C-alpha positions in Angstrom: 20.1 -47.3 -56.8 21.5 -44.1 -58.1 24.7 -43.5 -59.7 25.8 -41.2 -56.2 25.0 -43.9 -54.3 26.5 -46.6 -56.5 29.8 -44.0 -56.4 29.8 -43.6 -52.8 29.9 -47.5 -51.7 32.4 -48.0 -54.7 34.8 -45.5 -52.6 33.3 -47.1 -49.5 35.1 -50.0 -50.8 38.7 -48.9 -51.3 38.5 -48.7 -47.3 38.8 -52.4 -46.4 42.1 -53.1 -48.3 43.6 -49.7 -45.7 41.4 -52.1 -42.9 43.0 -55.0 -44.3 47.0 -54.4 -44.3 46.2 -52.4 -40.7 45.1 -56.0 -39.2 48.3 -58.1 -41.1 50.3 -54.7 -39.3 48.5 -55.7 -36.2 49.2 -59.4 -36.2 52.4 -60.0 -38.1 54.2 -56.5 -36.8 58.1 -58.5 -38.2 56.7 -57.9 -42.0 56.0 -54.2 -41.3 59.9 -54.7 -39.8 61.1 -56.3 -42.5 59.3 -53.6 -44.8 60.3 -50.3 -42.6 63.6 -51.9 -42.2 64.2 -50.5 -38.5 63.9 -53.2 -36.6 62.7 -52.3 -32.3 65.2 -53.3 -29.8 63.3 -52.1 -27.4 59.9 -52.8 -26.5 58.3 -48.9 -26.4 59.4 -49.3 -30.4 57.8 -52.6 -30.3 55.1 -50.4 -29.1 55.5 -47.8 -31.8 56.4 -49.9 -34.4 53.0 -52.1 -34.0 50.3 -48.8 -33.0 52.1 -46.6 -35.4 52.2 -48.7 -38.5 48.3 -50.6 -37.8 46.6 -48.3 -35.9 46.9 -45.6 -38.9 46.1 -48.1 -41.8 43.1 -49.4 -39.6 42.1 -46.0 -38.8 41.7 -45.2 -42.4 40.3 -47.7 -43.8 37.7 -47.2 -41.1 37.5 -44.1 -42.3 36.7 -44.5 -45.6 34.4 -47.0 -45.2 32.6 -46.1 -42.9 31.7 -43.1 -45.9 33.2 -40.2 -43.9 35.5 -39.0 -46.1 33.1 -40.3 -49.8 32.6 -36.7 -51.4 28.6 -37.9 -51.2 28.6 -37.2 -47.7 30.6 -34.1 -47.4 27.9 -32.9 -50.3 24.5 -34.4 -47.9 26.5 -32.8 -44.9 26.9 -29.0 -46.4 23.5 -27.4 -45.0 23.9 -29.6 -41.0 27.8 -28.0 -40.7 27.7 -24.3 -42.5 24.8 -23.9 -39.9 27.1 -25.6 -37.2 30.7 -23.6 -38.4 31.8 -26.7 -40.3 33.5 -26.9 -43.2 33.4 -30.1 -45.2 37.1 -30.0 -44.4 37.0 -29.4 -40.8 34.8 -32.0 -41.1 36.8 -34.3 -43.0 40.1 -33.3 -40.6 38.4 -34.3 -37.2 36.3 -37.1 -38.6 39.8 -38.5 -39.8 41.5 -37.4 -37.0 38.5 -39.0 -34.6 39.3 -42.7 -37.0 42.9 -42.7 -37.1 43.5 -41.6 -32.8 40.8 -43.7 -32.0 42.9 -46.8 -34.2 45.8 -45.8 -32.8 45.4 -46.2 -29.8 42.8 -49.7 -29.3 46.6 -50.6 -31.2 48.7 -49.6 -28.5 46.5 -50.7 -25.5 47.0 -54.2 -27.5 50.5 -53.9 -28.5 51.0 -53.4 -24.8 49.4 -56.4 -23.4 51.0 -58.0 -26.8 54.9 -56.5 -26.7 54.9 -55.6 -22.7 55.1 -53.5 -20.1 54.8 -50.2 -21.8 56.8 -46.9 -20.7 55.9 -43.9 -18.9 56.3 -42.4 -22.0 53.4 -44.7 -23.8 50.8 -44.7 -21.2 51.5 -40.6 -22.1 50.6 -41.5 -25.8 47.5 -43.4 -24.9 46.7 -41.2 -22.9 47.3 -38.2 -25.4 45.5 -40.6 -28.3 42.6 -41.0 -26.7 42.1 -37.5 -25.7 42.9 -35.9 -29.3 39.4 -38.4 -30.8 37.2 -37.7 -27.8 37.7 -34.1 -28.8 37.1 -35.0 -32.2 34.5 -37.0 -31.6 32.8 -33.8 -29.1 33.4 -31.4 -32.0 31.2 -33.2 -34.9 28.4 -34.4 -32.3 28.2 -29.8 -31.7 28.6 -27.9 -29.1 
């Protein structure tokens, strides 16, 4: 294994604690509420607490663990990116948008079932997050 491959693998391992924290925040929203000193008083607040913190942490963890934020993946993809007019920075932002918004939407869907009936604004957030993730996926796939 080369030094670059070992380095990329060690960076990817850093995604696991983020993903694990996301799972903990999903399963135990009371712990998250205690840490933030923000206890939800409505169903919408409970859904937001669970989806925002859990989804964001899990999305960051997934992005790092899959290697989409590693310098090696950016360097390896640079030739193809230039041809498609994607700079490494744009790729990182699009990958982050894809993983984080997708994770937040998935956790929000789980929160709909676990926390109760969502209001219209929660549905708007859910569909907006899916649209952002879909747009990022289409953009990264190429035009």
